[in-house]
N, C-alpha and C positions, 0 to 999 in steps of 0.2 A: 358025373352027369349034371351035377348042379353048377358048376364051372363051366362046362361046355356050354349049356343053356344060358347062363350069363353072359358069357361072349357073344353068343349068337344074339342076343337082345341088345346088347351093345353096339354091335355091329348094325344091326337093322336100325336103331335109334339114331345113330351118327348118319347114317345114309338118308334117313328120313329128313333130318335137320339140314343136311347139306343140299337136299333137293328143294328146299322153302326157304332158299335166301331171299332177302328183301329185295325187292325190285327197286329200280332207280326211280326218281320221281317221274312221273308222265312228262313227255315233253309238250307243250301246248303250241299251237301253231303261231306263228307271230303274225298272221294276216288270216282273218277268217270271216267268213258269213255266217249268220245264225238266224235261224226263222223260228218266231214265237209269239207270244201275244204280250202287248202292252197294255197295262192296265192303268186308267188314269182315274183318281179320286177326285174329280170335280166337284164343286160346290152343287151341279145339278144330280149330282150321283155318279156312280161308278161305270166307267166306260171301258170295253175292253176293245183294242185294236187287234184283230187277228190276222194272221200270216205276214205278220211285219218282219221285215230283214233288217238285222242289226250288224254293223260291219265292224270289227275289232280290229285294230291295227296297232302293234306294239312299235316303240320308238327302237332305233338301232341299238340303243344299249339296255333296252328291257326294262328299264325302270317306270317308264308311262306308258300309256296307250291314249289313242283317240278311238270314241265311239261315235258312230253315226248311224241316227235311227232314221229309216228311208220311210215316207208317205205315212207320216203318223196324223192323226186328229186328235186334238185335246177335249172336244166335246162332239158328240153326234152330229149336231147341227154346223158344225165347221164346214165353210163350202168348198175349203180345197186341203189337199194333204201337203205336208211340208217335210223336208229333210231336216234335221237338227243334228249338229255336230257337237259333241263334248270333249274338248280338249284337255290334256294334262291330268288324265286319270292314273293315279299312283298304282303301280303294280308291286306285289310283294309275294313272299313264300313261292319262287320259281314261277310268277305270273299267274298265280292261281287265285290271287285276292285282288281286289279293285277297290280304292278308296280315292274319294275327293272330297275335301271340305266344303270348296267353294270355285266356281268357275264360271266365266259366262260363257253359254253356249253360241254357236253361230247357226244362222238361218237364212235363207232368201238373199244372200250375199253379204250378211253384215252380223254384227254382234246383237244381242238380245239382252240387255243388262236388267229388264224387268223380268224376265224369267230366268234369271242366276240360277245355276245347279248349286245345291248345299246336300250334304250329307249323302253323298253316293257311296252305297257299299254294295260290294257283290264278290262273286267268285266264279271261275271257271271250273266245273268237277266233270272229269270225264269228256263226254261230247256236248255237255251243256254250260250255257251262260246265264247267269242270273244277276240281276242287281235292282236296286231301289234306290230312290232319289227324290227330292223336291224340284221341280221347275217352279221357280217362285215360291208360292204357298201350296202349289199343287202336288201332292204325294203321286208318284209315278212308278212302276215298276215293269219289268221286261223277266220273262222265262222264256227259253228257245233252246233249239238244237242245232248243232254243227250241219252245214249244208255243203259249204265250200271251203277250202283251206289252202295255204300256201305254207310250207316249212322252210326255213333257211338253213 
C-alpha cells in the first residue's frame, strides 16, 4: 500500500513540475508608445508633467534604442512644450534594461549639448517603462504604461 501511495505521489509531483516549466522571457515590442508622468527636479522645485507620451524605438539589431519624450516642459512657467529625442540608449537583458552614460539630446531640429543626458538608467517590465536621467544638471524621470506597440 505504501509503495502504491508513493508511486501516486511521485506521478503527481512529476506532473506538477512538468506543468510549471519556466516561460520564455517576455518579448518586448521593438517600437512602442508609453503614457505616464515625467518628473523634473528643477531648482524651483519638483514639477510633474502628466499624460506625457514617450516613444521607444529599438534599433534593427536590438542593441540600442531611441527615446522620444513628447510635449514636455522643464518648469511650470515654460511658455511652450517641446519634443526631446534621446538617441543611442543601450539595451541589455533582452531589451528590458536601458542605460546610457552620456549623449547629446535632440530638440527643435538640432542638438542641445547644454542639456546633455547623463546617467540614464531604466527598465521595461511587463507593460511598464521607467527611466531616470539628468538633462544637464536637472534630474528627470519617467514612469508610464504601454499604450501602442508594433512587434516585428
